[in-house]
C-alpha positions as CSV (number, residue, x, y, z in Angstrom):
1,M,136.4,179.9,47.3
2,T,135.0,178.6,44.0
3,F,131.4,178.0,42.9
4,S,129.8,176.6,39.8
5,L,126.4,176.7,38.2
6,Q,125.1,174.6,35.3
7,F,123.0,176.4,32.8
8,D,120.5,174.4,30.8
9,A,118.7,175.5,27.7
10,V,115.4,173.6,27.4
11,A,112.6,173.9,24.8
12,E,109.1,172.6,25.5
13,A,106.2,174.2,23.7
14,R,103.5,172.9,26.1
15,P,104.1,172.0,29.8
16,G,105.1,168.3,29.8
17,N,107.8,165.9,30.9
18,A,110.7,168.3,30.6
19,W,109.0,170.8,33.0
20,K,107.9,168.0,35.3
21,A,111.5,166.7,35.5
22,R,112.7,170.2,36.4
23,W,110.0,170.4,39.1
24,H,111.2,167.2,40.8
25,R,114.7,168.5,40.6
26,S,114.1,171.9,42.1
27,W,111.0,171.6,44.3
28,P,112.7,170.2,47.4
29,A,114.8,173.3,47.8
30,Y,111.9,175.6,47.1
31,E,109.6,173.7,49.4
32,A,112.2,174.1,52.3
33,W,112.3,177.8,51.6
34,W,108.5,178.0,51.4
35,I,108.0,176.3,54.8
36,A,110.8,178.2,56.5
37,S,109.4,181.5,55.2
38,G,105.9,180.9,56.4
39,G,104.3,180.2,53.0
40,D,101.9,177.7,54.5
41,H,100.3,180.6,56.5
42,G,99.6,182.6,53.3
43,P,96.4,182.7,51.2
44,S,94.4,179.5,50.6
45,R,94.6,177.6,47.3
46,A,91.2,178.9,46.4
47,A,92.2,182.5,47.1
48,C,95.4,182.1,45.0
49,E,93.5,180.6,42.1
50,A,90.8,183.3,42.3
51,A,93.5,186.0,42.2
52,L,95.2,184.5,39.2
53,A,91.8,184.2,37.4
54,E,91.0,187.9,38.2
55,H,94.3,189.5,37.3
56,M,96.0,187.2,34.8
57,P,93.2,184.9,33.4
58,E,95.3,183.9,30.4
59,L,97.7,182.1,32.8
60,A,95.1,180.3,34.7
61,P,95.0,177.2,32.4
62,V,98.8,177.1,32.4
63,H,98.9,177.2,36.2
64,A,96.3,174.4,36.4
65,R,98.5,172.3,34.0
66,L,101.7,172.9,35.9
67,T,100.0,172.2,39.2
68,S,98.8,168.9,37.8
69,L,102.3,168.0,36.6
70,A,103.6,168.9,40.1
71,G,101.2,166.3,41.7
72,G,98.1,168.5,42.2
73,G,98.8,169.3,45.9
74,D,97.6,172.5,47.6
75,R,101.2,173.6,48.5
76,A,102.3,173.3,44.9
77,A,99.3,175.2,43.7
78,R,99.8,178.0,46.1
79,F,103.5,178.2,45.4
80,L,103.0,178.3,41.7
81,S,100.4,181.0,41.8
82,T,102.9,183.4,43.6
83,W,99.9,185.3,45.1
84,C,101.1,187.0,48.2
85,P,104.3,184.8,48.5
86,P,107.0,185.1,51.2
87,T,109.5,187.9,50.6
88,Y,112.6,187.3,48.5
89,L,115.5,189.5,47.5
90,G,118.1,189.8,44.8
91,G,120.5,192.2,43.0
92,C,120.8,193.2,39.3
93,S,121.6,196.1,37.0
94,L,119.4,196.9,34.0
95,A,119.6,199.1,30.9
96,A,117.9,199.4,27.6
97,R,119.1,201.6,24.7
98,A,117.9,202.3,21.1
99,D,119.9,204.2,18.6
100,K,120.1,204.2,14.7
101,G,117.8,201.2,14.3
102,E,119.6,199.1,17.0
103,V,117.9,198.1,20.2
104,R,119.4,196.3,23.2
105,L,118.2,195.4,26.7
106,L,121.0,194.3,29.2
107,R,120.8,192.9,32.6
108,N,123.3,191.6,35.2
109,Y,121.9,189.0,37.5
110,D,123.6,189.2,40.9
111,L,123.0,186.5,43.6
112,S,124.6,183.4,45.0
113,P,125.2,180.6,42.5
114,E,123.4,178.3,44.9
115,L,120.1,180.3,44.6
116,N,119.6,180.4,40.9
117,E,118.0,177.7,38.7
118,G,120.3,178.2,35.7
119,L,117.4,177.5,33.4
120,L,116.8,179.1,30.0
121,L,113.4,177.9,28.9
122,R,111.6,178.4,25.5
123,T,107.9,177.9,25.5
124,E,104.6,178.6,23.6
125,W,102.3,178.0,26.6
126,T,99.7,180.5,25.4
127,G,100.6,180.4,21.8
128,M,103.2,183.2,22.0
129,P,106.8,182.1,21.7
130,V,108.7,183.1,24.8
131,M,112.2,182.4,26.0
132,G,114.0,183.7,29.2
133,M,115.7,182.9,32.4
134,V,113.4,181.0,34.8
135,E,112.7,181.6,38.5
136,F,110.2,179.9,40.7
137,L,110.0,177.1,38.1
138,W,107.8,179.1,35.6
139,G,108.3,182.8,36.3
140,L,111.0,184.8,34.5
141,S,113.7,187.2,35.7
142,D,114.1,188.4,32.1
143,G,113.0,187.3,28.7
144,I,111.8,188.1,25.2
145,N,108.7,187.0,23.1
146,G,107.9,186.5,19.5
147,A,106.6,190.0,19.1
148,G,110.0,191.4,19.9
149,L,109.2,192.6,23.4
150,S,111.8,192.1,26.1
151,V,111.8,192.8,29.9
152,A,114.0,192.3,32.9
153,L,113.7,192.9,36.6
154,A,115.7,194.2,39.5
155,Y,114.9,194.1,43.3
156,G,113.6,197.6,44.3
157,G,115.6,197.7,47.5
158,S,112.8,197.6,50.1
159,G,111.4,194.6,52.0
160,T,108.0,196.3,52.3
161,V,105.2,193.9,51.2
162,G,101.7,194.5,49.8
163,E,99.0,192.3,48.4
164,G,100.1,191.2,45.0
165,F,101.9,188.6,42.9
166,G,105.5,187.5,42.8
167,I,107.3,189.6,40.1
168,T,108.6,186.7,38.1
169,T,105.0,185.6,37.3
170,I,104.1,189.1,36.3
171,L,107.1,189.1,33.8
172,R,105.9,185.8,32.4
173,Y,102.4,187.3,32.0
174,V,103.7,190.4,30.2
175,L,105.6,188.3,27.7
176,E,102.8,185.9,27.2
177,T,100.2,188.6,26.4
178,C,101.9,191.8,25.3
179,R,103.4,192.8,22.0
180,D,104.9,196.3,22.6
181,L,105.9,198.7,25.3
182,D,102.5,200.4,25.6
183,E,100.7,197.0,26.2
184,A,103.4,196.0,28.7
185,L,102.9,199.3,30.7
186,A,99.2,198.8,30.8
187,V,99.6,195.3,32.3
188,L,102.2,196.5,34.8
189,A,99.9,199.3,35.9
190,R,97.0,196.8,36.4
191,V,98.6,193.7,38.0
192,P,99.8,194.3,41.5
193,S,103.3,193.3,42.6
194,H,103.8,192.1,46.2
195,M,107.1,193.9,46.6
196,A,109.0,196.9,45.2
197,Y,110.7,196.0,41.9
198,N,112.4,198.0,39.1
199,L,111.8,196.9,35.5
200,V,113.3,197.9,32.2
201,V,111.2,197.1,29.0
202,A,112.2,197.4,25.3
203,D,110.4,196.5,22.1
204,R,111.6,195.9,18.6
205,H,110.4,199.4,17.5
206,G,113.0,201.0,19.7
207,H,110.7,202.1,22.5
208,T,112.3,201.6,26.0
209,C,111.2,202.5,29.5
210,A,112.2,201.9,33.1
211,V,109.4,201.6,35.7
212,E,109.3,201.3,39.5
213,L,106.6,198.9,40.7
214,H,105.3,199.6,44.2
215,P,104.2,197.0,46.8
216,G,100.4,196.3,46.4
217,G,100.2,197.9,43.0
218,G,101.0,201.0,41.0
219,L,104.1,202.2,39.2
220,T,106.3,205.2,38.5
221,R,108.0,205.7,35.1
222,R,111.6,206.9,35.1
223,K,113.2,209.2,32.5
224,Q,116.2,206.9,31.7
225,S,115.8,203.3,30.8
226,I,118.2,202.1,33.6
227,A,117.8,200.6,37.0
228,T,119.7,199.1,39.9
229,N,118.4,198.2,43.5
230,H,116.8,201.3,44.8
231,Q,113.9,203.5,43.9
232,H,113.7,207.3,43.6
233,N,111.7,208.9,46.4
234,G,111.3,205.4,48.0
235,P,112.5,204.0,51.3
236,A,116.2,203.8,51.9
237,P,117.6,200.7,50.1
238,D,118.6,197.6,52.0
239,R,122.4,197.4,52.5
240,P,123.3,200.0,49.8
241,G,127.0,199.8,50.6
242,F,127.1,196.0,50.2
243,T,125.1,196.0,46.9
244,R,126.8,199.2,45.6
245,T,123.4,200.1,44.1
246,V,124.2,203.9,43.9
247,A,127.6,203.3,42.4
248,R,126.1,201.0,39.8
249,Q,123.3,203.6,39.0
250,E,125.9,206.3,38.6
251,S,127.9,204.1,36.3
252,L,124.8,203.4,34.1
253,E,124.1,207.2,34.0
254,A,127.6,207.9,32.8
255,L,127.4,205.1,30.3
256,F,124.3,206.6,28.7
257,A,125.7,210.1,28.8
258,S,128.6,208.9,26.7
259,R,126.1,207.5,24.2
260,V,127.7,204.1,23.9
261,P,126.1,202.2,21.0
262,P,123.5,199.6,22.0
263,A,125.5,196.7,20.6
264,Q,128.5,197.7,22.8
265,L,126.7,197.9,26.2
266,S,127.6,194.3,27.1
267,E,131.3,195.3,27.5
268,A,130.4,197.7,30.3
269,F,128.1,195.1,32.0
270,L,131.1,192.7,32.1
271,A,133.3,195.2,33.9
272,E,133.1,196.7,37.4
273,P,131.2,198.3,39.0
274,L,128.3,196.7,37.2
275,F,129.9,193.2,37.3
276,Q,130.0,191.9,40.9
277,R,132.4,189.3,42.2
278,N,131.3,188.8,45.8
279,Y,130.2,185.2,45.3
280,A,131.2,184.1,48.8
281,Q,128.6,186.5,50.4
282,G,125.9,185.8,47.9
283,F,126.3,188.8,45.6
284,G,128.1,188.0,42.5
285,T,127.1,188.4,38.8
286,L,125.9,185.0,37.6
287,F,125.3,186.0,34.1
288,T,124.8,189.0,31.8
289,T,121.8,188.7,29.4
290,E,121.7,190.8,26.2
291,Y,118.4,191.0,24.4
292,D,118.1,192.0,20.7
293,P,114.3,192.6,20.3
294,A,114.5,193.2,16.5
295,A,116.3,189.8,16.0
296,G,114.2,187.9,18.6
297,A,117.6,186.9,20.1
298,M,119.3,186.8,23.4
299,T,122.9,186.1,24.4
300,L,124.1,185.0,27.8
301,H,127.5,186.5,28.6
302,W,130.3,185.5,31.0
303,P,133.8,187.0,31.2
304,D,135.2,184.1,29.2
305,D,132.2,182.7,27.3
306,S,128.9,183.6,25.6
307,W,125.9,181.6,24.5
308,R,123.5,183.0,21.8
309,Q,119.9,181.8,21.3
310,T,117.1,182.9,19.0
311,L,113.4,182.1,19.2
312,E,113.5,180.8,15.6
313,D,116.6,178.7,16.1
314,F,116.7,177.7,19.7
315,K,119.3,175.0,20.5
316,P,118.9,173.0,23.7
317,G,122.1,172.3,25.6
318,S,124.1,172.9,28.8
319,R,127.0,175.1,29.9
320,L,128.9,174.7,33.2
321,V,130.1,178.1,34.6
322,H,132.7,178.5,37.3
323,Y,132.8,181.6,39.6
324,G,135.3,183.0,42.1
325,E,139.0,182.6,42.5
326,P,140.6,179.2,41.9
327,A,142.5,177.2,44.5
328,A,140.2,176.7,47.5
329,E,139.6,173.0,47.9
330,T,137.4,173.4,50.9
331,T,134.1,175.3,51.2
332,D,133.3,177.7,53.9
333,L,130.2,175.8,55.0
334,A,129.3,178.4,57.7
335,A,129.3,181.2,55.2
336,T,127.2,179.2,52.8
337,L,124.7,178.2,55.5
338,A,124.5,181.7,56.8
339,L,122.8,182.7,53.5
340,L,119.7,180.8,54.9
341,R,119.4,183.1,57.9
342,P,117.5,186.0,56.3
343,F,114.8,183.6,55.1
344,L,114.1,182.2,58.5
345,P,111.5,183.6,60.9
346,E,113.2,185.7,63.6
347,T,112.0,183.3,66.3
348,W,114.3,180.7,64.8
349,H,117.5,182.8,64.6
350,S,118.9,182.1,68.0
351,Q,118.7,178.3,67.7
352,F,120.0,178.4,64.1
353,D,123.0,180.6,65.2
354,T,123.8,178.1,67.9
355,W,123.8,175.2,65.4
356,L,125.8,177.3,62.9
357,A,128.5,178.0,65.6
358,A,128.6,174.3,66.4
359,S,129.2,173.4,62.8
360,A,132.8,174.4,63.2
361,D,133.6,171.2,65.0
362,G,132.1,169.0,62.3
363,T,129.4,167.4,64.6
364,T,126.4,168.9,62.9
365,D,125.1,166.8,60.0
366,W,123.8,169.6,57.8
367,A,122.7,167.3,55.1
368,A,120.4,165.6,57.5
369,F,119.3,169.0,58.8
370,G,118.4,170.0,55.2
371,R,116.3,166.9,54.7
372,L,114.4,167.4,58.0
373,F,114.0,171.0,57.2
374,A,112.4,170.2,53.8
375,D,110.1,167.7,55.5
376,G,108.7,170.5,57.7
377,W,110.7,169.6,60.8
378,M,110.9,173.3,61.8
379,N,107.3,174.0,61.0
380,P,105.7,173.0,64.3
381,P,105.3,175.5,67.1
382,A,108.5,176.5,68.9
383,A,107.7,174.4,72.0
384,E,107.5,171.2,69.8
385,R,110.7,171.8,67.8
386,P,113.9,169.8,68.6
387,T,116.6,171.8,70.4
388,H,119.5,170.0,68.8
389,A,120.6,169.7,65.2
390,P,121.1,166.2,63.8
391,Q,124.5,164.8,64.8
392,R,127.0,162.9,62.7
393,M,127.4,159.3,63.9
């Protein structure tokens, strides 16, 4: 099975037409996920905006501008605030190392190619130059700012939820307002995350740190600046055998024990066990990001290509990346659709499984299903929902 993902590098100092175009491109899929995951039953728009003003006031004007570009609706405002959002998961391996004047932060992003935006965005939304890989249309999974501060996230391995913000917005806030590791740690201790996440931070002075964020607020610092998808002294991680989180952690520990120079870390991140190839089941490495805080630079790595950008000389463009083994001309639709199941309320699983099984005979029109799904077709109470998936004519 083969997959592909287009990566776009976009620069827009203030939110404008480029961001608006991206919103219209990506929002239908996000809206479908939001509805299916119960986002409409979360905090009100007023509560979301109040939380943002309380915890991250510097981002409030940016949020208002983005909401306006998105049409000004309540659902868009609540989604973009990421205050107490639905749960979401991911993979990732992280490491930061400083030695002899060199500093590097590395991350592998592990997920399905169908669930990543592939957007590298450079902005100056609050006056601070920031570039990084976008999630949730304005948050960041990793990035660097003009002060030479870089940060990246990894899922903490537990679906436990507390009152807090989506982690990608917190990373955006750190890079918009902080200049070094100490300032970043102060923000991370103050702003609550809604789920468990592991972060690695590095600044241009060679200060690095790994922290575990806890659902609802609070953090724990770790001795080594490495992280995968579980937390020390936390709940047992989800599907540890599938994600190989322990094996990847041990690989990173061995890597640091061997004192590999910072500039050579990318070689290990492009090799197993850190590099994942399980794309068909939604857990493959989509990209490796290497941050050089002292140079204000980042490089996206793939096994057969790389793409370097700097804050001072950012070059917009696109790259198409292919994943998986060549040959398969057909797509395992059932396997792809099954990726949706964890994001559906449990009360929908039985009917969804029935439709999924029926898809083998080709009678289920899944494209029509997706359109109805995005329009809120499954949002009514169970008694009012259709019992049959759309059929091909």
